[in-house]
MIDO-332684 format. One line per 10 residues: their letters; for each residue x, z negated, y of C-alpha. Coordinates in steps of 0.25 Angstrom, whole numbers, plus 2048, in hexadecimal, padded with zeros to 3 digits. Layout:
// MIDO-332684
A) X/Z/Y | ...;
This chain:
// MIDO-332684
XXXXXXXXXX) 2E6/34C/258 | 2DD/356/252 | 2E2/354/244 | 2DF/345/245 | 2D1/348/24C | 2CE/352/240 | 2D1/347/236 | 2CA/33C/23D | 2BD/343/242 | 2BA/34D/237;
XXXXXXXXXX) 2AB/349/238 | 2AA/349/247 | 2B2/354/24F | 2AD/34E/25C | 2B3/341/25A | 2C1/340/261 | 2CD/33A/25A | 2D3/32C/260 | 2DF/334/264 | 2D7/33D/26E;
XXXXXXXXXX) 2D0/331/273 | 2DD/329/276 | 2E3/336/27C | 2D7/336/286 | 2D9/328/289 | 2E8/329/28C | 2E5/335/296 | 2DB/32D/29C | 2E4/321/29E | 2EE/32A/2A4;
XXXXXXXXXX) 2E5/32E/2B0 | 2E6/322/2B9 | 2F5/320/2B9 | 2F6/32F/2BC | 2ED/32F/2C7 | 2F3/322/2CD | 300/329/2CC | 2FC/335/2D4 | 2F5/32D/2DE | 301/324/2E0;
XXXXXXXXXX) 30A/330/2E2 | 300/336/2EC | 2FF/329/2F3 | 30D/32A/2F8 | 309/336/300 | 2FB/332/305 | 2FB/323/305 | 2F1/321/30F | 2E6/327/307 | 2EA/325/2F9;
XXXXXXXXXX) 2F0/317/2F9 | 2E2/310/2F9 | 2DE/319/2ED | 2EB/315/2E6 | 2E9/306/2E9 | 2DB/307/2E3 | 2DE/311/2D8 | 2D6/30B/2CD | 2C9/30B/2D5 | 2CC/31A/2DA;
XXXXXXXXXX) 2CF/31E/2CC | 2C3/318/2C6 | 2BA/31E/2D0 | 2C1/32C/2CE | 2BF/32B/2BF | 2B1/327/2C0 | 2AD/334/2C7 | 2B6/33C/2BD | 2B1/336/2B0 | 2A3/336/2B5;
XXXXXXXXXX) 2A4/345/2B7 | 2AB/348/2AA | 2A1/33F/2A2 | 295/346/2A8 | 29B/354/2A7 | 2A4/354/29A | 29F/348/293 | 2AC/340/293 | 2B7/33A/29C | 2C1/343/2A3;
XXXXXXXXXX) 2CC/340/299 | 2C2/342/28D | 2BE/34F/292 | 2CD/353/293 | 2CE/350/284 | 2C1/357/280 | 2BA/34A/27E | 2AC/345/283 | 2A4/338/283 | 297/338/27B;
XXXXXXXXXX) 28C/32E/278 | 28A/328/26A | 27D/32D/264 | 273/322/260 | 273/324/251 | 279/31D/245 | 286/325/246 | 286/32A/254 | 288/338/24F | 27F/344/24D;
XXXXXXXXXX) 288/34E/245 | 27D/358/242 | 278/359/250 | 286/35A/255 | 288/367/24C | 27A/36C/24F | 277/369/25E | 284/365/264 | 27E/368/272 | 273/35E/270;
XXXXXXXXXX) 27C/354/26A | 285/355/275 | 27A/353/27F | 276/346/278 | 284/341/277 | 287/344/286 | 289/338/290 | 27D/334/298 | 27E/32E/2A6 | 27F/320/2A1;
XXXXXXXXXX) 289/323/296 | 292/32A/2A2 | 292/31D/2A9 | 295/315/29E | 2A1/31E/29A | 2A6/31D/2A9 | 2A6/30E/2A7 | 2AF/310/29B | 2B8/31B/2A1 | 2BA/316/2AF;
XXXXXXXXXX) 2B5/308/2B1 | 2BB/301/2A5 | 2C9/308/2A7 | 2C9/303/2B6 | 2C5/2F5/2B2 | 2D0/2F5/2A8 | 2DA/2F9/2B2 | 2D6/2EF/2BC | 2D6/2E3/2B2 | 2E3/2E8/2AD;
XXXXXXXXXX) 2E9/2E8/2BB | 2E3/2DB/2BF | 2E9/2D4/2B2 | 2F6/2DA/2B5 | 2F5/2D3/2C3 | 2EE/2C5/2C0 | 2F1/2C2/2B2 | 2FC/2CA/2AC | 307/2C1/2B4 | 301/2B4/2AD;
XXXXXXXXXX) 30A/2B7/2A0 | 316/2B9/2A8 | 314/2AD/2B2 | 314/2A3/2A6 | 30D/296/2A2 | 30D/291/2B0 | 304/29C/2B5 | 2F9/299/2AA | 2FA/28A/2AD | 2F8/28D/2BC;
XXXXXXXXXX) 2EC/297/2B8 | 2E6/28E/2AE | 2D9/28E/2B5 | 2D2/299/2BE | 2DA/294/2CB | 2CE/294/2D4 | 2CF/28B/2E0 | 2C4/283/2E5 | 2BB/28B/2EF | 2C1/299/2EB;
XXXXXXXXXX) 2B9/2A4/2EF | 2B1/2AD/2E5 | 2BB/2B8/2E5 | 2C7/2AF/2E1 | 2BF/2A9/2D6 | 2BB/2B6/2D0 | 2CA/2BA/2D1 | 2CE/2AD/2CA | 2C4/2B0/2BF | 2C9/2BF/2BF;
XXXXXXXXXX) 2D8/2BA/2BD | 2D3/2B1/2B2 | 2CC/2BC/2AB | 2D9/2C5/2AB | 2E2/2B9/2A6 | 2D9/2B4/29B | 2CE/2BF/297 | 2D3/2CC/29A | 2E0/2CD/290 | 2D6/2CA/284;
XXXXXXXXXX) 2CC/2D4/28B | 2D6/2DF/28C | 2DC/2DC/27E | 2CD/2DE/278 | 2CC/2EB/280 | 2D8/2F1/27A | 2D4/2EB/26C | 2C6/2F2/26C | 2CC/2FF/270 | 2D5/2FE/264;
XXXXXXXXXX) 2CA/2FB/25B | 2C1/306/260 | 2CD/310/25F | 2D0/30C/251 | 2C1/30D/24D | 2C0/31B/254 | 2CD/320/24D | 2C8/31D/23F | 2BA/322/242 | 2B4/314/242;
XXXXXXXXXX) 2AE/316/250 | 2A9/320/259 | 2AF/31A/265 | 2BE/318/268 | 2BA/30D/274 | 2B2/301/274 | 2AD/305/282 | 2A7/313/27D | 2A1/30B/272 | 29A/302/27C;
XXXXXXXXXX) 294/30E/284 | 291/316/278 | 29A/322/27B | 2A5/329/272 | 2AF/333/274 | 2AC/342/26E | 2B3/34F/26E | 2AD/35A/277 | 2A5/364/26E | 2A1/372/270;
XXXXXXXXXX) 293/36E/276 | 29B/365/280 | 2A4/370/285 | 298/379/287 | 291/36E/28F | 29D/36B/297 | 29F/379/29B | 291/37A/2A0 | 293/36D/2A7 | 2A0/371/2AE;
XXXXXXXXXX) 29B/37F/2B1 | 29D/382/2C0 | 28F/381/2C8 | 28B/389/2D4 | 28A/380/2E0 | 27E/388/2E4 | 278/389/2F3 | 279/37E/2FC | 26D/376/2FF | 267/376/30C;
XXXXXXXXXX) 270/36F/317 | 27B/36F/30D | 288/377/30F | 28F/37F/304 | 29C/377/306 | 2A3/372/2F9 | 2A4/365/300 | 295/362/2FF | 291/358/2F6 | 288/362/2ED;
XXXXXXXXXX) 294/36B/2EC | 29E/360/2E9 | 295/35A/2DE | 293/368/2D7 | 2A0/36F/2D9 | 2AB/368/2DE | 2AA/35A/2D8 | 2A9/35F/2C9 | 2B4/369/2CB | 2BD/35E/2D1;
XXXXXXXXXX) 2BA/355/2C5 | 2BD/360/2BB | 2CA/363/2C1 | 2CF/355/2BD | 2CF/35A/2AF | 2DC/361/2B4 | 2E1/358/2BF | 2E2/34B/2B7 | 2E8/350/2AB | 2F2/357/2B3;
XXXXXXXXXX) 2F6/34A/2BB | 2F8/343/2AE | 301/34E/2AA | 309/34D/2B7 | 30A/33E/2B6 | 310/33F/2A8 | 319/34A/2AD | 31F/342/2B8 | 320/336/2AF | 329/33E/2A6;
XXXXXXXXXX) 330/345/2B1 | 335/337/2B7 | 338/332/2AA | 340/33D/2A4 | 34F/33F/2A5 | 34D/34E/2A9 | 347/349/2B6 | 352/33F/2B9 | 35D/34A/2B6 | 356/355/2BF;
XXXXXXXXXX) 354/34A/2CA | 363/346/2C9 | 368/355/2C9 | 35F/358/2D5 | 365/34C/2DD | 373/34F/2D9 | 376/358/2E5 | 36D/351/2F0 | 375/349/2FA | 36C/33E/300;
XXXXXXXXXX) 36F/33B/30F | 373/32D/313 | 367/325/317 | 364/325/326 | 364/317/32C | 35F/312/33A | 369/312/345 | 369/303/346 | 36B/301/337 | 376/30B/337;
XXXXXXXXXX) 37D/304/342 | 37C/2F6/33C | 381/2FC/32F | 38D/302/335 | 390/2F5/33D | 38F/2ED/331 | 398/2F7/32A | 3A3/2F6/334 | 3A2/2E7/336 | 3A4/2E6/327;
XXXXXXXXXX) 3B0/2EF/327 | 3B7/2E8/332 | 3B5/2DB/32B | 3BB/2E0/31E | 3C7/2E6/325 | 3C9/2D9/32D | 3C7/2CF/321 | 3CB/2D6/314 | 3CE/2E4/313 | 3CE/2E5/304;
XXXXXXXXXX) 3C0/2E0/303 | 3B6/2EB/300 | 3A8/2E4/301 | 3A3/2DB/30B | 395/2D3/30D | 391/2DD/317 | 398/2E9/312 | 398/2F7/319 | 38D/2FC/310 | 383/2F1/30E;
XXXXXXXXXX) 376/2F4/307 | 36B/2F9/310 | 35C/2F4/30F | 353/2FF/30C | 348/2F9/314 | 34F/2F4/321 | 35B/2FE/320 | 364/2F2/323 | 371/2EE/31D | 370/2E2/313;
XXXXXXXXXX) 379/2D7/312 | 380/2D6/305 | 38C/2CE/2FF | 398/2D3/2F7 | 395/2D6/2E8 | 39E/2CD/2DE | 3AA/2D3/2D7 | 3B1/2CF/2CB | 3B9/2C5/2D3 | 3AC/2BF/2D9;
XXXXXXXXXX) 3A3/2C1/2CE | 3A1/2B1/2CD | 39E/2AF/2DC | 391/2B0/2E3 | 391/2BD/2EC | 38A/2B6/2F7 | 392/2A9/2F9 | 39F/2AC/2F1 | 39F/2A0/2EA | 39D/29D/2DA;
XXXXXXXXXX) 38F/2A1/2D6 | 386/294/2D4 | 379/296/2CE | 37A/2A5/2CB | 36F/2AD/2CF | 36D/2BC/2CD | 365/2C5/2D6 | 35E/2D2/2D1 | 36A/2DA/2D4 | 373/2D2/2CA;
XXXXXXXXXX) 37C/2CB/2D3 | 37E/2BC/2D1 | 37E/2B2/2DD | 37D/2A3/2DF | 36F/29F/2DF | 36F/299/2ED | 376/2A5/2F3 | 36D/2B0/2EE | 360/2A8/2F0 | 364/2A6/2FE;
XXXXXXXXXX) 369/2B4/300 | 35C/2BA/2FA | 354/2B0/303 | 35D/2B5/30F | 362/2A7/313 | 371/2A8/30E | 37B/2A4/318 | 382/2B2/317 | 375/2B9/31A | 372/2B0/326;
XXXXXXXXXX) 380/2B1/32C | 381/2C0/32B | 373/2C2/331 | 377/2B9/33C | 383/2C1/33F | 38F/2BB/337 | 39A/2C5/336 | 39F/2C3/328 | 39E/2BC/31B | 3A6/2B6/310;
XXXXXXXXXX) 3AB/2BF/305 | 3B2/2BF/2F8 | 3C0/2C4/2F6 | 3C5/2CB/2EA | 3C9/2BD/2E4 | 3BB/2B8/2E6 | 3BE/2AE/2F1 | 3B5/2AD/2FC | 3BA/2AF/30A | 3B5/2AF/318;
XXXXXXXXXX) 3B9/2BC/31D | 3B2/2BC/32B | 3AE/2B1/335 | 3A0/2AD/332 | 39E/2A9/341 | 3A1/2B7/346 | 393/2BC/34B | 38F/2CB/34B | 380/2C8/350 | 374/2C7/347;
XXXXXXXXXX) 373/2D2/33C | 363/2D1/33C | 35D/2DE/33C | 36A/2E5/338 | 36D/2DF/32A | 364/2D9/31F | 369/2CC/31A | 367/2CF/30C | 35A/2C5/30B | 353/2C8/2FE;
XXXXXXXXXX) 35E/2D1/2F8 | 36A/2D0/2EF | 376/2CB/2F6 | 380/2D6/2F0 | 377/2E2/2EE | 36D/2E0/2F9 | 362/2E3/2F0 | 355/2DD/2F2 | 352/2D2/2E7 | 343/2D3/2E3;
XXXXXXXXXX) 33C/2C6/2E4 | 346/2C0/2ED | 34C/2B3/2E8 | 342/2B4/2DC | 34A/2C0/2D7 | 357/2B7/2D5 | 35A/2B3/2C7 | 363/2A7/2C3 | 36F/2AB/2B9 | 371/2A3/2AD;
X) 380/2A2/2AA;
């Protein structure tokens, strides 16, 4: 990087290279996700206090960076990340070339004072540093929510949204939202493309010394990026030198929590400590990403868990009794009907629901002899339909099963003692009497509604998650 800087800027040693500027921008882009990640981890422990902050992270981050960047612009002449890279922001002189090389060599302190940011320059730079990224993030999120799905939903969506879709007598808020969505669909993609294209043009011009600005927004406010010189370091050392608090005013205590002491001593030191805390948080985030993605972490976790014996889950007494009763009834039914049968519809070990801790009604999985039969009805599959688990059923059977309206589910929950099963040859036989009642199983079993009939896993989207199989 230094070699490229010396080749590019041999006439202006204070002009940073494009590589330094891009590195600073990448570091600034890493701050929001790093802070969001740390806040999300902390919210698990203190949700009552931190959950509102996490839900309004963009606003809280913008307010925090407004305070931080204002302090760094007034004290160091640059943003937080620019000061981390030894850069600053300077006004452009109102001369033909905007440069004063002789004055820079003869009176660097006077030149620095002339180029330093004034109050108006500080607020304009804050609008570029804080306001513009905040507005860009909110527009990107709104586009993903309101407009990005238009390309996925197809031409029917565009035909239905041909106009603004404002109904008669709509309130003002609804009209503004309709215009906002129209702006996101029609105007914002072109505006976003122009934004990135202008950045590319200015970066290329800056790379080949065709411009003093690497960004069109800095050109608009008349500010450019410079390296910190010897005069800048001397001025920063004087500005950051600890000041004595002095004696308290009449009626004011000497506590550090007083507004005067906070403004003079605690507040500047707290902001200066961010120069260490924020880069450390970024390093910690990157280290955690590498740790979770590396094979070393997985191997170490696997070795640590080899000798750990997990205890069986503890279930409530009512659920445990229902499971034992169901297992005993199933074993008795197997012995009485077909001793060679190994799996039943409500076998001794049905899957357990993670939410209600109740056993789930399932059917026997197909084998080689019964691969062409529907696991639910036991007949030849008609209109093959696959669930998200990969098992294929009749469309009517699996649709009614997911809806919770299949006759097997209804009969079982009402108290029927047995079900039809498939033998090894694939024939369907009635092993037990359907008229035999055992009492309602409501509250002791789940009927399998919304779940796969064989595995008992929940199907996302319900019946919308079923897919027809083209043979």
